[in-house]
N, C-alpha and C positions, 0 to 999 in steps of 0.2 A: 665522105665521112659516113661511117656506119654506126648503128646502135641496135639495141634490142628493145622490143615493145614491152614497157613496164605496166602501163594502164591503157585501156582503150574503152571509150563509151560509144557504143554504136548508135545511140540516139542523138548525141551531139556531134559525132564524128571527130572527137578530139581525144587527146590522151598525152601520155608522157613516154619518152624514150630514155633509156640508160646507155650513155655513150661508153666507148671502151675505156675512157680515162676515169670513169665513175661519176661524171657529171650527169645531171638530169636536164632534159630539154622537153618543154611542153610544145605540142604541135596544134595548130588551129585547124578547124574544119576545112578551110581552103587548101591547106597543104595535102590533106587526106583526099579531098575531092579531085585535086589535080593529078593524083596518082593513077586513077582509073581502077583502083582496087575496090573490092566490095566489102571487105572486112579485114581486120587484123587480129591475130591471136597473141595472147601473152607469151613472151619468150621468142617471138618471131624476129628474125634478123631483118633489118631494113637499111636502106641507103637514104641519106638525107641530102637534098639538093637545096642550095642557098643562092639567092640573087646577089648582085654586086654589093648591095647594102648589108649583106649578111643575114637577111630575113629567110627563114625556113619557108620554101615555096612549094616543095613536093617531096613525098615520101614514096619510095618504090622498093621493090624487092631487089636484092643485090644482082640477080640474074637479068633484070630488065634494063634496057638501055634507053 
């Protein structure tokens, strides 16, 4: 699943993503920390990874595997 960064707070490492269907998803610091990224820019395209329970566990760039 992919989305676009709508908000990002570098101090808390949390933010919100706008999905392609118009839904908004909030991501926790743990999902950002698992990404290995240093920052996110508003409007940046990202890929969301969920665990078996549907919890957002990692945010990566679409080109990362």
